[in-house]
N, CA, C and O of each residue as an XYZ file, in Angstrom:
296
protein
N     -90.768    -41.072     55.243
C     -90.205    -42.289     55.805
C     -90.768    -43.468     55.005
O     -91.969    -43.562     54.752
N     -89.865    -44.349     54.622
C     -90.294    -45.486     53.818
C     -90.780    -46.611     54.705
O     -90.511    -46.635     55.906
N     -91.498    -47.541     54.102
C     -92.006    -48.693     54.821
C     -90.846    -49.539     55.327
O     -90.891    -50.068     56.437
N     -89.814    -49.660     54.509
C     -88.633    -50.436     54.919
C     -87.988    -49.826     56.157
O     -87.608    -50.542     57.084
N     -87.867    -48.516     56.169
C     -87.284    -47.818     57.328
C     -88.163    -48.000     58.558
O     -87.652    -48.217     59.657
N     -89.472    -47.916     58.386
C     -90.394    -48.093     59.508
C     -90.303    -49.516     60.054
O     -90.356    -49.714     61.267
N     -90.169    -50.509     59.175
C     -90.043    -51.898     59.633
C     -88.735    -52.115     60.383
O     -88.699    -52.789     61.412
N     -87.653    -51.528     59.847
C     -86.351    -51.651     60.527
C     -86.409    -50.999     61.906
O     -85.905    -51.560     62.879
N     -87.015    -49.829     61.992
C     -87.141    -49.145     63.288
C     -87.990    -49.963     64.260
O     -87.668    -50.068     65.443
N     -89.080    -50.543     63.746
C     -89.959    -51.343     64.604
C     -89.227    -52.579     65.127
O     -89.355    -52.930     66.300
N     -88.460    -53.239     64.251
C     -87.699    -54.413     64.670
C     -86.637    -54.008     65.682
O     -86.460    -54.675     66.702
N     -85.928    -52.914     65.403
C     -84.884    -52.446     66.322
C     -85.484    -52.108     67.687
O     -84.913    -52.450     68.722
N     -86.633    -51.439     67.685
C     -87.301    -51.111     68.952
C     -87.706    -52.382     69.690
O     -87.513    -52.493     70.901
N     -88.260    -53.325     68.968
C     -88.708    -54.581     69.580
C     -87.528    -55.345     70.174
O     -87.614    -55.846     71.296
N     -86.429    -55.437     69.429
C     -85.240    -56.130     69.931
C     -84.672    -55.385     71.134
O     -84.292    -56.009     72.125
N     -84.610    -54.066     71.058
C     -84.094    -53.264     72.171
C     -84.908    -53.465     73.432
O     -84.351    -53.633     74.517
N     -86.221    -53.447     73.293
C     -87.103    -53.656     74.447
C     -86.927    -55.061     75.002
O     -86.876    -55.254     76.217
N     -86.833    -56.046     74.104
C     -86.661    -57.429     74.533
C     -85.355    -57.612     75.302
O     -85.329    -58.251     76.353
N     -84.276    -57.047     74.771
C     -82.976    -57.158     75.440
C     -83.010    -56.445     76.785
O     -82.526    -56.977     77.785
N     -83.575    -55.252     76.812
C     -83.661    -54.483     78.063
C     -84.449    -55.252     79.120
O     -84.036    -55.333     80.277
N     -85.587    -55.817     78.715
C     -86.408    -56.579     79.663
C     -85.685    -57.834     80.140
O     -85.759    -58.198     81.314
N     -84.993    -58.483     79.225
C     -84.267    -59.696     79.587
C     -83.156    -59.381     80.596
O     -82.984    -60.104     81.578
N     -82.413    -58.314     80.356
C     -81.345    -57.923     81.280
C     -81.934    -57.528     82.627
O     -81.426    -57.927     83.675
N     -83.004    -56.745     82.594
C     -83.649    -56.314     83.841
C     -84.139    -57.517     84.642
O     -83.931    -57.591     85.853
N     -84.789    -58.456     83.962
C     -85.289    -59.648     84.655
C     -84.156    -60.485     85.221
O     -84.263    -61.027     86.322
N     -83.079    -60.588     84.474
C     -81.927    -61.360     84.939
C     -81.324    -60.724     86.198
O     -81.013    -61.418     87.166
N     -81.166    -59.420     86.171
C     -80.610    -58.714     87.338
C     -81.545    -58.835     88.537
O     -81.097    -59.096     89.654
N     -82.839    -58.647     88.307
C     -83.801    -58.732     89.406
C     -83.834    -60.139     89.997
O     -83.909    -60.297     91.216
N     -83.777    -61.169     89.134
C     -83.760    -62.541     89.637
C     -82.498    -62.808     90.448
O     -82.544    -63.470     91.484
N     -81.382    -62.292     89.971
C     -80.121    -62.476     90.688
C     -80.172    -61.805     92.056
O     -79.748    -62.387     93.054
N     -80.687    -60.590     92.099
C     -80.800    -59.867     93.372
C     -81.763    -60.595     94.312
O     -81.486    -60.748     95.502
N     -82.895    -61.040     93.765
C     -83.881    -61.735     94.598
C     -83.299    -63.021     95.173
O     -83.501    -63.322     96.350
N     -82.574    -63.784     94.347
C     -81.961    -65.019     94.844
C     -80.900    -64.716     95.897
O     -80.786    -65.427     96.895
N     -80.134    -63.668     95.671
C     -79.099    -63.300     96.635
C     -79.714    -62.906     97.977
O     -79.230    -63.318     99.031
N     -80.767    -62.116     97.934
C     -81.445    -61.688     99.168
C     -82.055    -62.894     99.878
O     -81.947    -63.027    101.097
N     -82.699    -63.778     99.099
C     -83.308    -64.975     99.698
C     -82.248    -65.859    100.345
O     -82.424    -66.320    101.473
N     -81.142    -66.099     99.629
C     -80.088    -66.942    100.181
C     -79.472    -66.308    101.425
O     -79.169    -66.999    102.398
N     -79.292    -65.007    101.385
C     -78.734    -64.302    102.537
C     -79.671    -64.402    103.740
O     -79.223    -64.595    104.871
N     -80.955    -64.272    103.492
C     -81.931    -64.377    104.583
C     -81.920    -65.788    105.174
O     -81.940    -65.949    106.394
N     -81.889    -66.819    104.306
C     -81.850    -68.191    104.802
C     -80.578    -68.449    105.594
O     -80.610    -69.104    106.636
N     -79.436    -67.923    105.089
C     -78.174    -68.087    105.815
C     -78.260    -67.433    107.189
O     -77.778    -67.981    108.180
N     -78.872    -66.270    107.237
C     -79.014    -65.553    108.507
C     -79.888    -66.340    109.486
O     -79.564    -66.447    110.669
N     -80.982    -66.881    108.990
C     -81.874    -67.670    109.845
C     -81.159    -68.931    110.335
O     -81.221    -69.272    111.516
N     -80.480    -69.618    109.413
C     -79.780    -70.847    109.791
C     -78.694    -70.558    110.817
O     -78.534    -71.309    111.779
N     -77.948    -69.476    110.621
C     -76.899    -69.110    111.571
C     -77.500    -68.760    112.924
O     -76.953    -69.133    113.962
N     -78.604    -68.057    112.919
C     -79.264    -67.685    114.166
C     -79.744    -68.921    114.926
O     -79.568    -69.013    116.141
N     -80.347    -69.865    114.212
C     -80.830    -71.093    114.851
C     -79.663    -71.898    115.401
O     -79.712    -72.392    116.527
N     -78.592    -72.028    114.579
C     -77.417    -72.789    115.018
C     -76.789    -72.134    116.244
O     -76.448    -72.827    117.203
N     -76.629    -70.808    116.228
C     -76.022    -70.104    117.354
C     -76.884    -70.262    118.607
O     -76.365    -70.484    119.701
N     -78.185    -70.148    118.442
C     -79.088    -70.279    119.583
C     -78.982    -71.681    120.204
O     -78.930    -71.823    121.425
N     -78.952    -72.700    119.357
C     -78.837    -74.071    119.864
C     -77.490    -74.285    120.551
O     -77.421    -74.894    121.618
N     -76.419    -73.781    119.932
C     -75.080    -73.931    120.514
C     -74.993    -73.201    121.848
O     -74.463    -73.741    122.819
N     -75.514    -71.972    121.898
C     -75.466    -71.174    123.115
C     -76.264    -71.848    124.232
O     -75.830    -71.868    125.384
N     -77.419    -72.393    123.892
C     -78.246    -73.081    124.876
C     -77.533    -74.316    125.419
O     -77.535    -74.566    126.625
N     -76.926    -75.082    124.520
C     -76.205    -76.288    124.952
C     -75.016    -75.902    125.820
O     -74.770    -76.536    126.846
N     -74.280    -74.876    125.424
C     -73.109    -74.434    126.194
C     -73.536    -73.975    127.586
O     -72.891    -74.315    128.577
N     -74.620    -73.205    127.664
C     -75.106    -72.741    128.964
C     -75.540    -73.910    129.834
O     -75.319    -73.899    131.045
N     -76.142    -74.897    129.238
C     -76.567    -76.078    129.984
C     -75.360    -76.801    130.578
O     -75.374    -77.196    131.743
N     -74.324    -76.967    129.769
C     -73.103    -77.626    130.255
C     -72.451    -76.770    131.351
O     -72.045    -77.284    132.394
N     -72.358    -75.476    131.100
C     -71.730    -74.581    132.080
C     -72.501    -74.591    133.397
O     -71.896    -74.618    134.469
N     -73.821    -74.569    133.325
C     -74.632    -74.619    134.543
C     -74.422    -75.925    135.293
O     -74.336    -75.937    136.521
N     -74.341    -77.009    134.563
C     -74.134    -78.315    135.183
C     -72.779    -78.374    135.883
O     -72.672    -78.852    137.013
N     -71.756    -77.887    135.205
C     -70.412    -77.885    135.801
C     -70.394    -76.986    137.042
O     -69.835    -77.358    138.074
N     -70.999    -75.817    136.937
C     -71.048    -74.904    138.075
C     -71.763    -75.550    139.255
O     -71.303    -75.458    140.393
N     -72.881    -76.198    138.982
C     -73.639    -76.859    140.050
C     -72.822    -77.964    140.709
O     -72.859    -78.124    141.929
N     -72.094    -78.716    139.916
C     -71.263    -79.787    140.480
C     -70.130    -79.215    141.322
O     -69.798    -79.764    142.373
N     -69.541    -78.124    140.872
C     -68.469    -77.490    141.657
C     -69.024    -76.970    142.974
O     -68.424    -77.186    144.027
N     -70.166    -76.286    142.925
C     -70.759    -75.750    144.140
C     -71.156    -76.870    145.097
O     -70.976    -76.754    146.309
N     -71.694    -77.951    144.547
C     -72.061    -79.087    145.380
C     -70.815    -79.685    146.025
O     -70.847    -80.042    147.202
N     -69.745    -79.799    145.296
C     -68.494    -80.350    145.827
C     -67.942    -79.436    146.928
O     -67.508    -79.914    147.977
N     -67.961    -78.115    146.683
C     -67.404    -77.172    147.651
C     -68.240    -77.147    148.934
O     -67.684    -77.178    150.031
N     -69.561    -77.092    148.808
C     -70.386    -76.950    149.997
C     -70.611    -78.267    150.729
O     -70.991    -78.251    151.899
N     -70.392    -79.395    150.086
C     -70.566    -80.684    150.745
C     -69.313    -81.099    151.511
O     -69.348    -82.091    152.238
N     -68.260    -80.403    151.374
C     -67.020    -80.793    152.059
C     -67.028    -80.373    153.478
O     -66.063    -80.621    154.201
């Protein structure tokens, strides 16, 4: 094996490893960002739903109480 061939192989290996690592890192970063965004969306939706449900129950309870008060006070 000649020195030129060994240098070409070394460069090819180095470039191959660099490209492989770059692609792997890009995919992993994309997956990590997707998981993080999905988790934040889930938390935000849960908080929003909880607040909406609590407010709705409060209104419903108030309306029910007013109806019962109206019915029993007559």
